[in-house]
Structure formats: structure tokens, C-alpha cells
C-alpha distance (Angstrom), angle and dihedral (degrees) to the residues before:
residue distance angle dihedral
M1 . . .
K2 3.79 . .
K3 3.73 90.2 .
D4 3.82 90.0 50.6
L5 3.77 90.9 53.5
E6 3.80 92.3 49.8
K7 3.83 90.6 48.7
V8 3.84 90.1 51.5
K9 3.82 91.0 51.4
K10 3.72 92.0 49.2
T11 3.76 91.2 50.7
K12 3.85 90.9 50.3
R13 3.92 90.5 50.4
L14 3.75 90.4 51.0
K15 3.76 90.1 48.1
Y16 3.89 90.0 61.9
I17 3.88 97.1 33.7
W18 3.83 96.0 55.2
P19 3.89 95.1 58.3
V20 3.89 89.8 48.7
I21 3.77 90.7 51.2
L22 3.80 90.4 46.2
I23 3.83 90.8 51.6
V24 3.76 92.2 48.4
L25 3.82 92.9 50.0
I26 3.81 88.8 47.4
V27 3.80 92.7 51.3
F28 3.89 90.4 44.1
M29 3.79 92.1 51.9
S30 3.71 93.8 45.0
A31 3.81 91.3 52.2
L32 3.88 89.8 50.7
V33 3.82 89.6 51.6
L34 3.77 92.5 48.0
I35 3.84 92.8 46.5
G36 3.75 94.8 44.7
R37 3.74 93.2 50.8
R38 3.84 114.1 114.2
P39 3.84 117.7 -140.9
R40 3.82 106.9 -119.4
Y41 3.89 93.0 -131.9
Y42 3.82 95.3 52.8
A43 3.79 106.5 112.6
P44 3.74 112.5 142.5
L45 3.75 119.7 -154.9
R46 3.87 114.7 -100.9
L47 3.78 113.6 -149.2
N48 3.82 130.4 -173.3
D49 3.75 91.7 -160.3
K50 3.80 98.5 42.9
N51 3.76 93.0 138.0
L52 3.89 91.6 65.0
I53 3.82 118.5 86.5
S54 3.73 112.4 -99.8
P55 3.90 112.5 -87.8
Y56 3.83 86.8 -152.9
L57 3.71 89.9 59.5
T58 3.81 97.7 41.9
G59 3.79 97.3 33.4
Q60 3.93 101.3 41.5
I61 3.72 117.7 10.1
L62 3.81 103.0 40.5
P63 3.89 94.1 44.9
T64 3.79 92.4 45.7
V65 3.84 91.8 52.0
Y66 3.74 95.3 41.6
N67 3.82 99.4 45.5
N68 3.79 94.7 42.6
S69 3.82 92.5 45.7
Q70 3.87 87.7 64.5
L71 3.78 93.4 59.7
G72 3.77 95.9 69.5
K73 3.90 96.3 -131.7
P74 3.84 137.0 96.5
F75 3.76 115.5 -85.0
E76 3.83 137.1 177.1
L77 3.80 124.7 -115.4
V78 3.81 113.2 -161.3
I79 3.87 115.7 -161.3
T80 3.78 118.8 -169.5
Q81 3.75 125.7 -145.8
D82 3.83 91.7 -124.6
G83 3.82 90.5 50.0
L84 3.89 91.6 46.7
N85 3.81 90.2 50.4
D86 3.88 89.6 50.2
I87 3.80 86.6 57.6
V88 3.80 99.6 45.8
A89 3.85 94.4 42.9
R90 3.82 87.7 63.5
L91 3.83 93.5 54.1
P92 3.89 112.2 122.2
Q93 3.78 105.0 -95.4
P94 2.93 143.9 -108.3
I95 3.66 94.4 42.6
S96 3.76 109.1 -147.2
L97 3.87 115.9 -140.3
H98 3.80 115.4 173.0
N99 3.89 97.1 -38.0
L100 3.84 90.0 -38.4
N101 3.82 120.3 113.2
L102 3.83 114.1 -146.4
T103 3.82 126.8 -167.1
D104 3.84 137.2 177.3
P105 3.91 98.9 30.9
Q106 3.73 119.5 -160.9
V107 3.85 135.3 -176.3
V108 3.83 122.7 -150.9
L109 3.84 118.5 -167.1
S110 3.77 122.5 -156.0
P111 3.85 135.5 153.8
M112 3.91 109.3 -53.5
Q113 3.81 90.9 -12.6
I114 3.80 143.3 92.4
T115 3.80 116.6 -165.7
L116 3.81 118.5 -159.0
M117 3.90 116.9 -164.2
A118 3.80 136.2 177.5
T119 3.81 138.9 156.2
V120 3.84 115.2 -102.5
K121 3.74 108.6 -138.8
I122 3.83 99.0 -132.2
K123 3.84 111.6 130.1
P124 2.93 139.2 -105.3
L125 3.84 94.0 12.9
N126 3.87 100.9 36.4
P127 3.83 88.8 -168.4
I128 3.83 125.0 -158.1
L129 3.85 118.2 -107.9
T130 3.89 112.0 -148.8
I131 3.82 123.5 -172.1
E132 3.78 118.0 -173.5
L133 3.87 115.8 -157.4
N134 3.80 126.6 -169.7
P135 3.84 101.5 -166.0
Y136 3.84 119.6 -172.2
I137 3.80 142.8 160.4
N138 3.79 111.7 -117.0
Q139 3.83 127.6 -145.6
H140 3.76 91.9 -87.3
G141 3.83 91.9 55.8
L142 3.74 94.4 -107.1
L143 3.82 124.3 138.1
N144 3.75 119.4 -125.4
L145 3.90 116.3 -172.1
C146 3.82 94.6 -164.8
V147 3.82 115.6 -165.5
N148 3.82 103.8 -137.0
R149 3.87 98.7 -178.5
V150 3.78 141.3 -9.9
M151 3.81 117.4 -152.9
L152 3.76 133.0 -174.1
G153 3.72 104.6 -159.4
S154 3.89 101.0 -43.4
A155 3.82 92.9 -30.5
D156 3.76 117.4 108.9
I157 3.86 107.1 -133.3
T158 3.73 97.8 162.7
T159 3.82 98.2 127.1
I160 3.87 93.4 42.9
A161 3.80 91.1 47.0
I162 3.74 96.0 50.4
S163 3.78 91.6 47.7
I164 3.84 90.7 51.1
G165 3.82 89.9 44.1
N166 3.74 93.2 53.2
K167 3.91 92.4 50.2
A168 3.85 87.7 47.4
Y169 3.82 90.7 50.9
S170 3.80 93.3 50.0
N171 3.84 91.9 49.1
W172 3.79 90.1 47.8
L173 3.82 92.4 52.4
Y174 3.81 90.3 45.2
S175 3.92 96.9 45.0
T176 3.83 96.1 43.4
G177 3.80 101.8 33.1
T178 3.89 86.7 -129.9
D179 3.87 113.4 177.1
P180 3.87 108.1 -110.7
N181 3.80 86.5 -136.2
N182 3.77 90.6 58.4
I183 3.82 110.3 119.8
A184 3.88 90.9 -120.6
A185 3.78 89.2 53.3
Q186 3.86 91.4 48.0
I187 3.76 89.6 50.5
C188 3.80 92.2 52.0
R189 3.82 93.0 50.0
S190 3.84 89.3 49.6
L191 3.84 90.0 52.4
L192 3.86 94.0 44.1
N193 3.76 104.7 31.7
Y194 3.78 106.8 19.2
E195 3.77 91.2 -112.3
P196 3.90 111.1 159.7
F197 3.80 118.7 -139.7
E198 3.74 142.0 -167.5
P199 3.83 105.5 -81.9
T200 3.87 97.4 -148.9
F201 3.77 131.9 125.0
E202 3.76 138.1 171.3
V203 3.78 127.1 -107.2
G204 3.75 109.5 -178.5
D205 3.90 106.3 -56.7
T206 3.77 92.6 -18.7
T207 3.80 128.2 91.3
L208 3.88 112.5 -149.9
R209 3.76 125.7 -163.8
I210 3.80 127.9 -157.9
T211 3.77 103.3 -126.6
K212 3.82 99.0 166.1
F213 3.80 131.5 28.0
D214 3.75 118.6 -175.0
T215 3.93 124.2 174.4
V216 3.70 120.0 -170.5
A217 3.85 132.2 158.1
K218 3.71 108.2 -43.9
K219 3.83 97.1 -16.5
I220 3.76 142.0 77.2
T221 3.94 120.1 -156.7
V222 3.73 115.2 -162.0
L223 3.75 123.7 -175.0
L224 3.86 112.4 -148.1
T225 3.74 120.0 -162.6
P226 3.89 123.3 -170.5
V227 3.81 111.4 -122.6
P228 3.84 113.9 -131.1
D229 3.82 113.1 -115.1
């Protein structure tokens, strides 16, 4: 009789355990499917001469910025999606990002949005990491890069990614002794915490300021204005 009661209890426990196990398996498999899904517009540029400096950077962007900066008046810099991908495809790879190795980067430009994409080297899936930015110049003339969403495959990992990013940023400051006012640190805070920053940089003896930033399909137009001494 006692053995029969124990058998009944065990049967009841299994009755409740199996649905839980089934749910966990379904969730796990669904997560794998989402993470492994490849965005249809991910098609990174393949180059035979990727070890060479980008001719788009040296032949168009740098001369345009340097020559116009000498004139002492505002000028526009137009950056195409194809040209930008020629630059990023030549970056040293893998790109290390908080213990993750990324390869095959790609940039997609669309109205009001810049999408950064790369392959995360985690076998066997090698999922695609997607970061959507909505950069803009605010009413005070400050640039905010604004991470709108972070995806791994088709899974939204924005909250997790920003939390990990903030921890990595703090560790980076601590381990390197980097000044928090350094432009790289300001860019990190803008990406992670929506903190705007002064969009200025030096070209020779001239300081240029980004006063307009417009992103449309396959093109970015930047208005650069010399800052008076």
C-alpha cells in the first residue's frame, strides 16, 4: 500500500515536471531560431585588397575635409554608403568588443538611421549583431548618437547589451586611466546613455564643428563649420 502511494506521488510529480521541461525546451529552441536568423539586408563587402587603406577615405573624404577647412567657411561633406563600407571592410579583424570577436562589418544608411552590422564569432551559429543608431544634433548644437535597438539575429537584446556596454566602459576607464572628457569616452556615453557631446575635431590648425547631420537612404550629409579662434 505504501509503495502504491509513493508510485502515485511520483506519477503526479512527473505530470507537472514534463510540461515545465517542455516549455523550457520550446523557449530555448525559439531563442536559438531567433538568434540564428540572418537579416536579409546583411551583405558585407568582400575585398581582395582589404589590407590597403581605403581609396575612398584617402582620395575623397580626407582631401574634401582638409581643402575646405582652409577656406574658413561652412561646407558640406557627403559620405556614401558604398564608400563607408569600403572603409569599414578594411578594418583590422576580428574586431574585439568586450570579449566578443566580430568580423565582416557592414553599414546600412536609411532615413534618420545608421545601422551597424557584423558577424559574432560564436560557433556553431555565428549570429549577426545589429546596432541601430538615430543620430541627431539637438537644439544646443550637441550631437547625440542614440542607440535605438540592439539585435542578435532577430532577438532584441538592447537592455542586456547596454548594461554590458556600461560595465565594459567603466572597466575601460579604470584600466586605461582614460580621461572621461576624451572624445572616445564621450562617444561611448552618447551610445550607452544618450549623453550628447560637442561634435568638434581638429584638422591641422582648424577646429571644425558638425552643425548639421542628415542621414537618408545610402547617404550621409554633414555640414562642417570652422570654429573661430
